[in-house]
C-alpha positions as CSV (number, residue, x, y, z in Angstrom):
1,X,-3.2,-15.8,-22.8
2,X,-4.6,-13.9,-19.7
3,X,-6.7,-17.0,-18.8
4,X,-3.6,-19.0,-18.5
5,X,-1.7,-16.9,-15.9
6,X,-0.6,-18.2,-12.6
7,X,1.6,-17.1,-9.7
8,X,5.0,-18.7,-9.4
9,X,7.5,-18.4,-6.4
10,X,11.3,-18.0,-6.6
11,X,14.0,-16.1,-4.7
12,X,16.3,-13.3,-5.9
13,X,19.1,-12.2,-3.6
14,X,17.2,-13.7,-0.7
15,X,14.0,-11.9,-1.4
16,X,10.8,-13.8,-2.4
17,X,9.7,-13.0,-5.9
18,X,6.2,-14.0,-6.9
19,X,5.9,-13.8,-10.7
20,X,2.8,-13.8,-12.7
21,X,3.6,-16.1,-15.6
22,X,1.9,-18.4,-18.2
23,X,0.9,-21.7,-16.8
24,X,3.4,-24.4,-17.7
25,X,2.5,-27.3,-15.4
26,X,5.2,-26.4,-12.9
27,X,4.4,-25.8,-9.2
28,X,2.1,-22.8,-8.9
29,X,0.9,-20.8,-6.0
30,X,-2.8,-20.9,-5.3
31,X,-4.3,-17.4,-4.9
32,X,-4.5,-17.8,-1.1
33,X,-0.8,-18.9,-1.2
34,X,0.2,-15.5,-2.4
35,X,-1.1,-13.9,0.8
36,X,0.6,-16.5,2.9
37,X,4.0,-15.9,1.2
38,X,3.8,-12.2,1.9
39,X,2.9,-12.9,5.6
40,X,5.8,-15.5,6.0
41,X,8.4,-13.4,4.3
42,X,7.7,-10.4,6.6
43,X,7.4,-7.8,3.9
44,X,10.3,-8.9,1.7
45,X,8.2,-9.9,-1.3
46,X,8.3,-8.5,-4.8
47,X,5.4,-9.2,-7.2
48,X,6.8,-9.4,-10.7
49,X,4.2,-8.6,-13.5
50,X,4.7,-9.4,-17.2
51,X,5.2,-6.2,-19.2
52,X,3.7,-7.3,-22.5
53,X,0.4,-8.7,-21.2
54,X,-2.7,-6.7,-20.4
55,X,-3.6,-7.6,-16.8
56,X,-7.0,-9.3,-16.3
57,X,-9.3,-7.7,-13.8
58,X,-8.7,-10.6,-11.3
59,X,-5.1,-9.6,-11.1
60,X,-5.9,-5.9,-10.5
61,X,-8.4,-7.0,-7.8
62,X,-5.8,-9.3,-6.2
63,X,-3.3,-6.4,-6.0
64,X,-5.8,-4.2,-4.2
65,X,-6.7,-7.1,-1.8
66,X,-3.1,-7.8,-1.1
67,X,-2.4,-4.1,-0.4
68,X,-5.3,-4.0,2.1
69,X,-4.0,-7.1,3.8
70,X,-0.4,-5.8,4.0
71,X,-1.6,-2.5,5.4
72,X,-3.4,-4.4,8.1
73,X,-0.3,-6.4,9.0
74,X,2.0,-3.9,10.5
75,X,5.6,-4.1,9.4
76,X,4.8,-6.0,6.2
77,X,5.3,-4.5,2.7
78,X,5.6,-5.6,-0.9
79,X,6.8,-4.1,-4.1
80,X,5.8,-4.5,-7.7
81,X,8.2,-5.0,-10.6
82,X,6.7,-4.1,-13.9
83,X,8.6,-2.8,-16.9
84,X,7.0,-0.4,-19.4
85,X,4.2,-2.0,-21.4
86,X,0.5,-2.7,-21.3
87,X,0.6,-3.9,-17.7
88,X,2.5,-0.8,-16.5
89,X,0.0,1.4,-18.3
90,X,-2.9,-0.4,-16.5
91,X,-1.2,0.3,-13.2
92,X,-1.0,4.0,-14.1
93,X,-4.6,4.2,-15.2
94,X,-5.9,2.5,-12.1
95,X,-3.4,4.5,-10.0
96,X,-2.2,1.3,-8.4
97,X,1.4,2.4,-9.1
98,X,0.8,5.2,-6.6
99,X,-0.7,2.9,-4.0
100,X,2.0,0.2,-4.3
101,X,5.7,1.0,-4.8
102,X,6.4,0.0,-8.4
103,X,9.8,-0.4,-10.0
104,X,11.1,-0.9,-13.6
105,X,13.5,-3.7,-12.7
106,X,13.6,-6.6,-10.2
107,X,16.9,-5.4,-8.9
108,X,15.5,-1.9,-8.2
109,X,12.5,-3.4,-6.3
110,X,14.8,-5.7,-4.2
111,X,17.2,-2.8,-3.4
112,X,14.3,-0.8,-2.1
113,X,13.9,-3.0,1.0
């Protein structure tokens, strides 16, 4: 399943939510589109990760790259939404949950802005 993951954009209470989901043929964001969404939304972006999927290394690398880009763009921030499960455990093991604000629910992540 991890080879069939893609970014998908939607809005929740006026905040851009970019979800990592299985490819289903719907409109997907290219990887460079993810950085553009964060820049355009001026820091009001939540990245929603699937709880029951082990994250492939390219996703972990993308999170680190996005964090660096966001740090370089003053006034821009993003949050992670990731319930308990294999993905959350990988965030803990890599300490990305300390680097990027990570929340259990989407509502908690949106409220943090």
